[in-house]
N, C-alpha and C positions, 0 to 999 in steps of 0.2 A: 810222239810224233806229230798227233793232231796239230798242236800248236806250231810247232817248227811249221808244217803244210801252211797255214792260216798267215802266219808272221811273213813266211817267203813269198806263197803265193795271192793272196787277196788285195792288198793295197797296189803291188806291184802292176797287176793284173786287169785291175782298176782303170791305174793310170795310163797304161798301153791302151788300153780300148777306149776311152777318155779321148786322148790324142789321134789315134788312128780315126775314130769317128769324127771325130771335129774337123779332120783335116779332107775326108773323102763328102764330108755331106754337111759341114758348118752347123752340126749340131751336137750336142752332148745330150744323152738321153738322164730323164730325171733316175732311171733305174740305178746307176752309175753314180751317183750321188747316195742314191737311197742305199745301195749295197753298201758304200764307205761308211755310211752311218750304223750300217747294225752291226758290219762288221766291227769298228772301232767300240761299240760297246760289248760286243764278244768278246775282243781281244781285251780289253779291257779287264773283264771278268775272267777270262784264261789267268792272264798274267796277275791277278791279283791286286790290280791298280786299285789306289783308295778313293774315297769317295771325295776327299780335296783336291785330288788331281782329275779327279772326274770332271768334277765343277772347275776346275781351272781352264782343260781341253774344250767343254763345253764353251765357257765365255770367252776364250779365243775363237771357235766357232761363228759364236753370234756375233761377235765384234766383227769378222771378214764379210759375214752375211750382210750385214747392214751397211755396211762402207760397199762391199761388190753391188748390191743394190741400188747405191746410189749413182757408182757407176752406170751399171743398167740404164737406170733412169734418164741419164741424161745422154745414151746411146754411144757409151765409150766400150763397152764390152756387153757380151752376149747374157743371156740369163742361164745358159747353160752353165758359162764360164763363171758366173758369179756362185752359183751354185757347187761345183767342183772346189772352186778356190775355198768356201766356209768349209766342206766335206775335208778338204785336205788340212785345214788348219785345226780341225778338230782332232785329227790324227797325230798332228804335230805337237799341238801345245805352245804354248807362249814360248817355252824354253828354245823354240827351234821356226818361231813365226816371222822372225826379222830375216834372218836365213833364208829362210821358204819367199819371202816378197820379194827379196831381192834380186836373189836369181830369177824368179818370175818375171820381174820388172827386168832386166838384162837380157835375159832369152828372149821376152815377148817385143822386147824395142830392137833385138837383131832381128828378129821373124819378121818383124812389121818391115824393116829397110830393106831386106834380103828380097822379101814379096813384091813390096813397089819397085824396087830396080826389077825383079825379073817382068813384070808387069809392063815396063818399057820397051822389052823385046819382044820382036814378031815370035808367036808360037809354030812351031812346025806343024804340019799338018795332021801329022800322026798322032799327036798328041792333041789336039783341038778336038779330035773324035772320043776323048775321055771326057764325061761332063764334068766330072769332079775336077780335073785336071783344068778344060775351059773355064770352070767357075773360079778358081784362084786365081787366073791369070786376068781375069774382070777387075778392073777400076772399081765398079760399083758394088764389090763384095768386099765384105770383111776382112778382119785377120783371124783366122782359125788360133785363138788365143788359147784357146784349152791345150796346144801343144806345148806353150811354153809354162803352163801350170801343173803339167804330168812331169815335164822334164826335172823341174824346181822341185816335184815333191818327191820326185826318185831320188833326185842328187839328196835330198836331205835325210831322207825315210832312214838310213843306215846308220844315222846317229840316234834315232827314237828309242825310247824306254824298249818297246818292242822287239828290236833286234837285240836289242842287248839282254832281254830275257832270255833266247835261244843262244847266248852267248856266240857268235859271230865276230 
């Protein structure tokens, strides 16, 4: 019962929280990434994941972290996005990493195009009073890429060994 609750709750809740947080505040708390990292090790232990598999998942997360911080250093993504991508890669491992990155790229591109188009339209006064909506509408604001990262993670997660461990 505990395993099922963790498998069905921890990763999806963290992804949903990261997306919502990025949408309204343009930040993703370090606590989300930390919860995902701790949660991964807990899930690996509870599902009996072997040390070699854990090592491969760690390597996937590390490679994504290095690449994502390169993107962060260039100003292409935020630091929270980089950490979220790496923590998600830790959960997904190499077997699902390419699919995750492809979906995140397509979703992020679509999100960017949609936001840039919406920013060209006049904003209704009632929406302008909401700080987070006004911030999203501002051309000087970045793109809440955590939404795309979370969506991609949620789309790929059902194929992971964790979900298969509870036979859903």
